[in-house]
N, C-alpha and C positions, 0 to 999 in steps of 0.2 A: 448347182451347186459347182464351182470349179475345182479341181484338186491338182494339187504339182504332182507332175508323174515323175521322182525320184527315182533312184535305185541302188541297191544298196550291193557290193560284189565282193561275195566271202571266198578264200581260196585256204586251202588248209591244207600241209603236206608234211612230212620229217625232217628233220636237220643234224646233219653232224653237232653242232654245237651252235646255244643259244648266242652269245656273246658275239659271235663271228657275225653269224646269220643279222642281229641285228645292225651291225655296221652297214653291211649291206644295204637291209631294211632301208635303214635314216639314210644312205646316202640316194636311195632311187625318187626320193622326195622331191626333184624336180621333172617327174615322169610323171607322179600322181598330178602337181599341179598343173602341167601342161594337159592331161585330159579333163581337168576339171573337178577333181576330187573337192570336193569339202569337211571332210574329214576321215579319220581312218583309227582303229582298235587293233590291238594284239592281243590274242591269248594263246595260252601255256595249258595243257591239259596237266590236271594235280601231279598225277602219279610216272608222268613222260614229258619234262618240261624240254624237250626236244620233238615235240609232238605240239605243232602251232596252228593257230586262226588267224588271219585278220582281215578284217572289215575296211571298206574304203566306199564313203559316201558320194555320189555322183548326181546332177542334176538333172543323167538322162540314160534310159538303158545304153541306146547311143554311144555315147560317152563310155560307159562302163563298159561296153564291147569294145572301144579300140583302145582303152587301157589293157584291158586281158592279150590283146592281140599284139599290142607293141613289142617288140625285141627286146625294146630297153629291159622290161619288167622281167623275159627271161634270160638276160645277159645275167641281172642281179639278181635274179633268184640263181643263176650259175656258182654267183663269187660268194653268193652267201652259205652255199654248201647244201643246198636241198638237196636229197637223201632218194625222194621216192617222187614218183608224178604228180605234177600240184594239181587238187582236186577245185575248179572254181566253179562256180555259181552264182548269176544275179538273180536277182528277185526283183522286184518291181513295189512300191507303198502301194498297199490296196487301201 
């Protein structure tokens, strides 16, 4: 059986203001595209709309890792008002 090994990157952090963060998140789309991101979703904690999780789909773990390490991603987080250290995890499709 042939399995396509794709990866999902999860990033969770708190932010100062969702509206400001969303502008910075959306402006980072070229960085996602550069690393081969094929889809993303954003979730907010119902009790705290400034606690967000974003998921990003990639064709490979290597592409997800390269995206996570890209200085442009860190810069976008800073512009977006991230107030906590981001928790980034990469999972491979099983």
